[in-house]
N, C-alpha and C positions, 0 to 999 in steps of 0.2 A: 601825711611825712613828709620832710621835707625832700628836696631832688637828690642831696647826698645822702641821705638815710637813705634811699631808695635805690639809688644808685649802687650802696657799699652792701644793703642787706636785702634787697628785694627786687625791682626792676621799675625803670622809669620810661617813658614813653618821651623820644625824643621831638622836639621840634620840626617843621618842615625842613625839608632838605633841601637847599636849593642847587640839584644836580638836573644835567640832561642824560641822555644814553647813548650813547655809541654802539650800533647793535652792528657787530661784526660775524658773518656766517660764511658757509664756505668750509671744505677739508681741511685748506693750510690754513685754517684762522689760529688755532696754537700757535704754529711755530711762527706765524707772520708776524706778528703780535708780539711774542718773546724777541724776537729781535729788533725793536723798537723802544720798547720799555723797559725800566729799571729793574722791576720784580721779573718772577718767574712765572711763566706763564701755562708753562709747558707742564710743570710738577704740580701743579694749585691743587688744594685737594677740594671736588666735587662740591662738598660740604660745605666749604669754608668760604668769604671773602678775602682777595688778597689787594692788598695794598702797595700802590705804587707811583712812580715819576713819567713822565715824557718830559725828556731833555735835549736843549740840544746839541748840534753837533760838542760847541764846545762846551758842555755840560753842565748848563745851566738849566733850570727848572723850565718847563713849558707850562704845566701842569701834573696838579694832582689827580689821582684815580681809584676808585673803589670797581675791583674789576668782579665778574658774576659769574660763572660758567653754568648752564642749561644743555640738555642734550643734544642740540641742535644750533648752538649761539652762543656768544660773548656779548655779555652788559656789559660796559665800561662807562661808567658816570664820574663825569668831568661838571666842575664848576660849569654855569650855565652860559656867564661871558666867551666863554672859549671854545665851547661845544662847536660851530659851524669854524671854525678857522683851524681846529686841531683834526676834524673830521679831512676838510679838504687839503690838509696839510701832509697825513698818514694814509690819506688815499693815494698821494702824488709817490709813495714808494709800493703800490701795491703794480709789479711788472708781470712777474711769470706766474706768480702762487695765484691759487683756484680759491680767492676770497673776495668779499664786497665789505663794503664801511656804507653806513649813513647814519646818521640824526634820529633817533626813535622815538613815539611815543611811550617813555616809561618814565613813573615816579619812584624814588627812592627815599626809604621813610626805615626808622629805628626805634633799639629800646637798647638803653643800657641797663647788668644789675645781673646777681650770679642768679635771679632765679627766671633770666629768659632762657636758660637752658632747658630748662623745665614745661616751658610753653607749649603749648599744642599743637602737633603739626600745622604748622600755614603753610596750606597752598598745594593739598595735595590732588583737588581735582586741576592742577596745574595754572590754574587760572592766573595764579603770585610767586613765586620764588623767594623764600626763606634761605639766608644762610647766618653760620656764625661769623662772628670777628675778632680777632684777637689784640687789635692794634690800638685800642684806647686803654688798656689800663685795666679793665675789668672786663667781663664777658657781655657781650651783645650779639646782638641778631641784628641785621639789615636784610629789612622784605622789598623788593623790586615787584614792580607791578604795572600793567596798562594799565595806562591813565584812564582807560573805560570803566576801568574794575579797580583804581586806587579809594576810591572814600568807603568802597567796601572793605579794601584788605584793613585799608587805617580802621576801622572800626573790629573788624575782629581783632587786631593786635592790640587797640586800645583796652578791648572787653578782655585780654586774656590777662594783659598787663593785669588792671584792675583786679581778674580774680584771682591773682598772685599776692594782693595786697599793697599791689603797688602804685604808681600816681604817672600824672601826665607831665608835663612840661612847658615851661614859655621860652622864648626866644632868650629873655636874659636868663635865665638859671643856665641853659646851656650856655650861655656867653662864662658863668662863672665853673661849671663844669668842667671846661674848656681851659679855662687858666688853671684850674688843680689839679689837674690831670694834663697839663703841657700838651692842651693838642692845638696844635697851628690852623687855622683856616686859611685858605689858599687867597691873596689877593688883600688878606687883613695883617696878617702876621709875616706873610713871607707872598715874594712874588718871582717873575720871571730874571730877574737881576741879580736873581742869590743860586747858588751851588746846595745839591741836597746836603752837604755838611754844614753850610751856614742854615741852613734850616731846622737842623738838629735830626733830621728824616733818614741819615743815613742806617741805621740800625732798624726803622719802621719800613720803610719801602724802597731799598735799593737788596738786590742778590749779588754779592760777589764771587760767586758758584757758579753761577749761571754762564751758556755763553755771551757771545760778543752781542749787542744790542749799539743805537746809533747813541755816541755821547759816552760811552763804556769807559774811553782811553782816558779821559779828561774825569772822570768819575773816579776810578781805580784809583788812577795818581797820586790824586788829593788825598785819597782815604791811605794809600801804601808809602807815599812818599813826601807828601805836603801837607801844608798846614792851612786852613783857612783866614786872613785877615780879622774877620766877625762869626760871632753865632750869635743867635737867636736863643734868650734868657726869658728867664721867669725872676721879674723884680716884685719882690712886698714893698708896700708903704703907708705909712699915715694916711688917711681921708679919703675922700672919695675919689674916681677912677679921675685919672687924667689922660688928655684924648692925645690920638694917633700924633705922631711926628713932631711931640714935646721935648726939646732938648737933653739927653743925658751925658752930664759930665762927670773926670774922676775927680776925686775928691782933691785933687792938687790942681783944680779949674780947667783941665784939659777937654778938648773934646772927647766923650765916648759912644755916643751912636745916638737912638733917638727913640723913643715909644711907637708902641702898636697898639693891639687892643687890650683894653684892661676890663676888668668888674671888680665888682665888692666881693671881699672874702666872705667864701661862705664856714668857715671856722674860727674866725678871728673876727671881733667885733672894733670896729673903727678900721679897717684897715683893709687896702684894697691889693689886688695881684693883677699886672699884666706883661706882657711881651713886650722885647726891648732889644732890637739890634745892637752887641756892642760891640767893643774893640776885642777881639778873642783873650789878650793877657788882662783883660780884666773880666773875664765872663765865670770864672771859677765862683762854685756855690761858699755864699758868705763872705764876697767881696761885696763891699757898700761901696756904693755911686750913691752920685747926688741927682735927682731932677729940675731940673729950668723950668718953672711955669713960667706963663707969660707976662705974670702979674707981678713982675717981680722977685717973687716970692720963691723957697725952691725946700724940697722933701729929700731927706737922707733914704733911700733904696737898697734892701740886702738883695743878692741875687740867692735862690730859694731851685731846690727841687722840687719835682711831681709832688703833692701833699697828698694825696690820695691813691689808691686804697688806703 
């Protein structure tokens, strides 16, 4: 079964996720973290994963995160490259709160697809924690396990998915699925120079009904009163995927932005899908742009929507 068929019709095991866990413990852990991130931690459902962002005071992204609540702690999975620095940064905001934060030895992995909802219960013995997640556009299951039992948990999940007629995936297939599902990845498609709205994460990662948090004023002002100057979009074009930082220009020849990560389309033979950061005025679905390759050639690209499920 192909990756996209498994994702849409059955279940598909994701390749390893490069995340490290910030472990937050103590009675005030929920309310304290809630005041520092864009997602609503206090009202998060215990059986679901919550996705959010840490942002600076100026509203720009520091990191994205998957938050899992257990009975006695929060597991906050962030990109490995920022785990130590973000832990130190957040720790500086512990003043009077009864909470602690540290980098912990946990692994994060998961599966996509409708059959994930019917997988056998994972982690009844509390050696690992499984939670549903809704942000990929299809049902998903994310599993957090102490690294000491991670291989056991991964094998359990793999066998459960294969038992449902699903499939296991590769890094290359995940890149393709991310493109089709418009699932940008930190450091590849968005980074600390961007606002949540520029990365297209305002509906997926930001609560506009929770209380105050660090950077809220700028993020909310952008949403309610302003407009960002650039937007992350998905481009469809003929041929093999082009490398990141390839120039994108308007049909008039004016500079429009640059490409980010890209992958071969799973649905259209001979075409590729690629993230690109472009001027907001050129970001509407259906807009035609030109990708200027370094060899002097160019390709016409079209801004497209999420193409699955």
